C-alpha positions as CSV (number, residue, x, y, z in Angstrom):
1,M,-15.6,-4.3,-18.6
2,S,-15.8,-0.7,-19.6
3,S,-18.4,1.7,-18.2
4,G,-18.1,4.0,-21.1
5,Q,-17.4,7.0,-18.9
6,Q,-14.5,9.4,-19.6
7,K,-11.2,8.5,-17.9
8,F,-9.8,10.6,-15.1
9,R,-6.9,12.9,-15.7
10,W,-4.0,13.0,-13.2
11,K,-1.3,15.6,-13.5
12,K,2.0,14.4,-12.3
13,L,3.6,17.0,-10.0
14,G,6.9,15.3,-9.4
15,R,8.7,13.1,-6.9
16,I,8.2,14.1,-3.3
17,F,10.7,12.0,-1.3
18,D,13.7,10.0,-2.3
19,P,15.2,7.9,0.6
20,T,18.5,7.3,-1.3
21,K,19.3,11.0,-0.7
22,M,18.9,10.6,3.1
23,K,22.3,10.5,4.9
24,D,23.4,8.8,8.1
25,I,20.2,6.9,8.6
26,P,21.3,3.3,8.4
27,W,17.7,1.9,8.5
28,M,16.6,4.1,5.6
29,K,19.0,3.4,2.7
30,E,16.5,2.9,-0.1
31,F,12.8,2.3,-0.9
32,A,9.9,4.4,0.3
33,Q,7.1,2.1,-0.4
34,A,3.3,2.2,0.0
35,P,2.7,5.8,1.0
36,S,-0.3,6.4,3.2
37,V,-1.4,9.7,4.8
38,L,-2.7,10.9,8.1
39,L,-3.8,14.6,8.0
40,F,-3.0,17.2,10.6
41,D,-3.9,20.9,10.9
42,T,-0.6,22.2,9.4
43,F,1.1,19.2,7.9
44,V,0.5,15.8,6.2
45,R,2.1,12.8,7.6
46,V,3.0,10.2,5.0
47,Y,3.8,6.7,6.3
48,F,5.9,4.5,4.1
49,S,8.2,1.5,4.4
50,C,11.9,1.6,3.8
51,R,14.9,-0.7,4.0
52,P,18.5,-0.7,5.2
53,G,21.1,-2.2,2.9
54,P,20.9,-5.9,2.3
55,D,22.8,-8.4,4.4
56,E,25.7,-10.5,3.2
57,Q,23.2,-12.9,1.5
58,G,21.4,-10.1,-0.3
59,R,18.3,-10.2,2.0
60,Y,16.4,-7.2,3.2
61,V,14.2,-6.2,6.1
62,S,11.5,-3.6,5.9
63,R,10.9,-0.8,8.4
64,S,7.9,1.6,8.6
65,A,8.6,5.3,9.0
66,Y,7.0,8.6,8.0
67,V,7.8,12.0,6.6
68,D,5.8,15.2,7.5
69,L,5.0,17.5,4.6
70,D,3.8,21.1,4.8
71,R,0.1,21.1,4.2
72,D,0.4,24.3,2.1
73,D,3.3,23.0,0.1
74,L,3.5,19.2,-0.2
75,F,7.0,19.5,-1.6
76,R,8.3,21.0,1.6
77,I,9.6,18.4,4.1
78,L,9.2,19.5,7.7
79,H,10.3,16.4,9.5
80,F,10.9,12.8,9.1
81,A,10.8,9.9,11.7
82,D,13.7,9.8,14.1
83,K,13.3,6.0,14.2
84,P,11.0,3.4,12.7
85,V,7.5,3.6,14.1
86,L,7.5,-0.1,15.0
87,P,10.2,-2.5,16.1
88,L,10.7,-5.8,14.3
89,G,9.1,-8.9,15.8
90,E,10.9,-11.2,18.2
91,P,12.5,-14.4,16.7
92,G,9.8,-16.7,15.3
93,C,7.2,-14.0,15.2
94,F,5.2,-13.2,12.0
95,D,6.9,-9.7,11.7
96,E,10.5,-10.7,12.5
97,F,11.8,-9.5,9.2
98,G,9.6,-6.6,8.1
99,T,6.7,-4.2,8.7
100,Y,5.3,-3.3,5.2
101,P,2.9,-1.7,4.2
102,F,1.5,0.5,6.9
103,S,-1.9,2.2,7.0
104,A,-3.2,4.5,9.8
105,I,-6.6,5.9,10.9
106,R,-7.8,7.9,13.9
107,K,-10.2,6.4,16.5
108,G,-10.9,9.2,19.0
109,D,-7.6,10.2,20.6
110,T,-5.9,7.0,19.4
111,V,-4.3,6.3,16.0
112,L,-4.7,2.7,14.9
113,G,-2.1,1.2,12.5
114,Y,-2.3,-1.9,10.4
115,Y,0.7,-3.4,8.7
116,G,2.0,-6.4,6.9
117,G,4.4,-8.5,9.0
118,W,7.0,-10.4,7.1
119,T,8.8,-13.6,7.9
120,R,11.2,-15.7,5.9
121,C,10.5,-19.2,4.7
122,E,12.5,-22.1,3.2
123,S,10.7,-23.4,0.2
124,V,9.5,-19.9,-0.8
125,P,11.1,-16.6,0.1
126,F,8.6,-15.2,2.6
127,N,5.1,-15.2,4.1
128,V,3.1,-12.2,5.4
129,A,0.2,-11.7,7.9
130,I,-1.5,-8.5,9.0
131,G,-0.8,-7.0,12.4
132,M,-2.3,-4.1,14.3
133,C,-0.8,-1.4,16.6
134,T,-1.9,1.7,18.4
135,S,-0.5,5.2,19.0
136,K,-1.2,7.5,21.9
137,D,1.1,10.3,20.7
138,G,-0.7,11.2,17.5
139,G,0.9,8.6,15.3
140,T,4.6,9.2,16.1
141,T,5.2,5.9,17.9
142,F,3.1,2.8,18.0
143,E,2.7,-0.2,20.3
144,K,1.8,-3.6,18.8
145,A,-1.5,-5.3,19.8
146,G,0.6,-8.3,20.6
147,P,3.3,-10.7,19.1
148,G,0.8,-12.2,16.6
149,P,-1.3,-11.0,13.7
150,I,-4.9,-9.9,13.8
151,L,-5.6,-11.3,10.4
152,S,-3.9,-14.4,9.3
153,Y,-4.0,-17.5,7.1
154,D,-6.9,-19.9,7.0
155,P,-8.0,-22.8,4.7
156,D,-9.3,-20.3,2.1
157,E,-6.5,-17.8,2.4
158,P,-3.4,-20.0,2.8
159,F,-0.6,-17.4,2.7
160,I,0.5,-13.8,2.1
161,L,-2.2,-11.6,3.8
162,S,-0.7,-8.2,3.2
163,G,-1.2,-4.7,1.8
164,P,-3.8,-3.6,4.4
165,K,-5.6,-0.3,3.8
166,I,-7.9,0.7,6.6
167,R,-11.1,2.6,6.0
168,R,-14.2,3.6,7.9
169,F,-17.5,4.1,6.0
170,N,-20.9,4.7,7.6
171,K,-19.6,3.9,11.1
172,R,-18.3,0.5,10.0
173,W,-14.6,-0.5,9.6
174,Y,-13.3,-2.0,6.4
175,L,-9.9,-3.5,5.8
176,F,-8.9,-4.0,2.1
177,Y,-6.0,-6.3,1.7
178,I,-4.4,-8.9,-0.6
179,T,-4.2,-12.7,-0.1
180,G,-2.0,-15.3,-1.9
181,K,-3.5,-17.9,-4.2
182,K,-0.4,-19.9,-5.2
183,W,3.3,-19.7,-6.1
184,V,4.5,-20.0,-9.7
185,P,8.0,-20.6,-10.9
186,D,9.9,-17.9,-12.7
187,N,13.4,-18.9,-13.9
188,G,13.8,-21.1,-10.8
189,R,12.5,-18.5,-8.4
190,P,9.0,-18.8,-6.9
191,E,6.7,-15.8,-7.3
192,P,3.4,-15.3,-5.5
193,V,0.1,-14.8,-7.1
194,Y,-2.3,-12.6,-5.0
195,T,-5.7,-10.9,-5.3
196,I,-7.7,-8.2,-3.5
197,R,-10.2,-9.0,-0.7
198,M,-12.0,-7.3,2.1
199,A,-12.8,-7.8,5.8
200,E,-15.3,-5.9,8.0
201,S,-15.4,-5.0,11.7
202,D,-17.6,-3.2,14.2
203,D,-14.6,-1.9,16.2
204,G,-11.5,-2.1,14.1
205,I,-10.1,-4.9,16.2
206,H,-12.2,-8.0,15.5
207,W,-12.6,-8.8,11.8
208,K,-14.8,-10.9,9.7
209,K,-13.4,-11.8,6.2
210,D,-15.6,-11.5,3.2
211,H,-13.9,-14.5,1.6
212,R,-14.1,-13.5,-2.0
213,E,-12.0,-11.8,-4.6
214,L,-13.3,-8.2,-5.4
215,L,-11.8,-7.9,-8.9
216,S,-11.5,-10.2,-11.9
217,P,-8.1,-10.5,-13.6
218,R,-7.5,-8.7,-16.8
219,L,-3.9,-9.5,-17.9
220,E,-4.0,-13.2,-17.4
221,A,-5.5,-15.8,-15.0
222,D,-2.6,-15.4,-12.6
223,E,-2.6,-11.6,-12.6
224,C,-1.4,-10.1,-9.3
225,Q,-3.3,-7.2,-7.8
226,A,-2.1,-5.1,-4.8
227,S,-2.6,-1.9,-2.9
228,P,-6.4,-1.6,-2.9
229,D,-7.0,2.1,-2.1
230,V,-10.7,2.9,-1.6
231,F,-12.0,6.5,-1.6
232,F,-15.6,7.7,-1.3
233,H,-16.5,10.7,-3.5
234,N,-19.7,11.9,-5.3
235,G,-21.8,9.1,-3.9
236,K,-19.6,6.3,-5.2
237,Y,-16.7,4.2,-3.9
238,H,-13.6,4.5,-6.1
239,M,-10.8,1.9,-5.9
240,F,-7.3,2.7,-7.3
241,F,-5.0,-0.3,-7.1
242,C,-2.0,-1.8,-9.0
243,Y,-1.7,-4.9,-11.0
244,R,1.0,-6.8,-12.9
245,Y,1.9,-10.1,-14.7
246,S,2.7,-13.0,-12.4
247,T,6.2,-13.5,-13.9
248,G,8.8,-11.3,-15.6
249,Y,7.4,-8.2,-13.9
250,R,10.6,-6.4,-12.9
251,G,10.9,-4.6,-16.2
252,K,8.8,-2.2,-18.2
253,E,6.7,-4.5,-20.3
254,K,5.1,-6.6,-17.6
255,G,5.7,-4.3,-14.6
256,Y,3.1,-2.7,-12.3
257,R,0.4,-0.4,-13.6
258,I,-2.4,1.4,-11.8
259,G,-6.0,0.3,-12.3
260,Y,-9.4,1.5,-11.3
261,A,-12.8,0.1,-10.2
262,S,-16.0,1.6,-8.8
263,S,-18.8,0.4,-6.6
264,T,-22.0,1.6,-5.0
265,N,-22.0,-0.8,-2.1
266,L,-18.3,-2.0,-1.6
267,Y,-19.2,-5.6,-2.5
268,H,-19.7,-5.5,-6.2
269,W,-17.0,-3.7,-8.2
270,E,-16.9,-2.7,-11.9
271,R,-13.3,-2.7,-13.1
272,D,-12.3,-0.3,-15.9
273,D,-8.5,0.3,-16.0
274,S,-8.9,2.6,-18.9
275,K,-10.4,5.2,-16.5
276,A,-7.4,5.2,-14.1
277,G,-5.9,8.2,-15.9
278,I,-2.3,7.7,-14.9
279,D,0.5,5.7,-16.5
280,I,4.3,5.4,-16.7
281,S,6.3,8.4,-17.9
282,A,8.4,8.5,-21.1
283,D,11.6,8.7,-19.0
284,G,12.8,9.1,-15.5
285,W,12.1,7.6,-12.1
286,D,8.6,6.3,-13.1
287,S,9.2,5.3,-16.7
288,E,9.1,1.5,-16.2
289,M,6.4,0.9,-13.6
290,I,3.8,2.8,-11.5
291,S,2.2,1.3,-8.5
292,Y,0.8,1.5,-4.9
293,P,-1.5,4.4,-5.4
294,H,-2.9,6.3,-2.4
295,V,-5.7,8.8,-3.0
296,F,-6.6,11.5,-0.5
297,E,-8.5,14.8,-0.4
298,L,-6.8,17.9,0.9
299,D,-8.2,21.4,1.1
300,G,-10.4,21.0,-1.9
301,H,-7.9,19.1,-4.0
302,I,-7.6,15.3,-4.7
303,Y,-4.1,13.9,-4.8
304,M,-2.4,10.6,-5.4
305,F,0.8,9.4,-4.0
306,Y,2.4,6.6,-6.0
307,L,5.6,4.6,-6.5
308,G,7.8,4.5,-9.6
309,N,10.5,2.1,-10.9
310,Q,11.5,-1.0,-8.9
311,V,8.5,-0.6,-6.7
312,G,9.6,2.6,-4.9
313,R,13.4,2.0,-4.6
314,Q,13.9,5.8,-5.2
315,G,10.8,7.0,-3.4
316,F,7.3,8.2,-4.2
317,G,5.7,10.9,-6.3
318,L,2.6,13.1,-6.3
319,A,-0.2,13.6,-8.8
320,E,-3.2,15.9,-8.7
321,L,-6.6,15.1,-10.2
322,E,-7.7,17.5,-12.9
323,G,-11.5,17.7,-12.8
324,S,-13.5,15.4,-10.4
325,L,-14.1,11.8,-9.6
326,G,-17.4,11.0,-11.2
């Protein structure tokens, strides 16, 4: 449903970080997925998830890392992680094969991190649950809360709890995430269908799920929605997210696009993708798909990090809002 308001205008500034150009880092061969920021006085730390090369069976693992950008020039890289911020889980644990995505927030002198922990399955390729970790050194290294997840499957959310984005509004903690609904076949390969949901907490540790989908589908009944990034500005909550078709989405026609919804109370959202104001480019690294938006305010400017083709295989880019979020 359209609100009738004018769409936003994002000016693409270019690609910020390309992991394929990093040398001699075996755990960071490609992909820089799901960028998410933590602000410091002189730099901006951008967490993302990367991968080493595939194994002999073509399977990947995901690792979470960061890159520090000059606060006065976001194209100037100051430092990148010497090692992944988290180890993979022990055999049989929910995060044995990946930590992706990663979202961080400060709580006093501690930085809390929330991440999707991946494990491999037999009848379907994978399953995911949400883990938590803490950092005492400003978000450089993290220690897991334990070997298990803090948000996991239940009768209403049977698989794939992932894409956590942690936020704090009005002294209350909110975790926006995705949950799987079903698997659908795509040329003999099972593909997951997932939608956006929310959980609430008094302390950022113990969570109560809201148990309902926040957005209605637009493309088709089995539309997939991901990366719910919620930003409060001008008295309203703004959600930028990405969405795609359930099958055939690895190309241009059915690949990821960025959508938009707004709310006055976090519970009821009005979706209007025509307002998102950013789309694929005519050519180049983001000409087939655009996804996993992360919106943040920095020194009077509003920016968006986002992924391009192949869901961030060659890194993430930056766009700046022209005008304001209404």
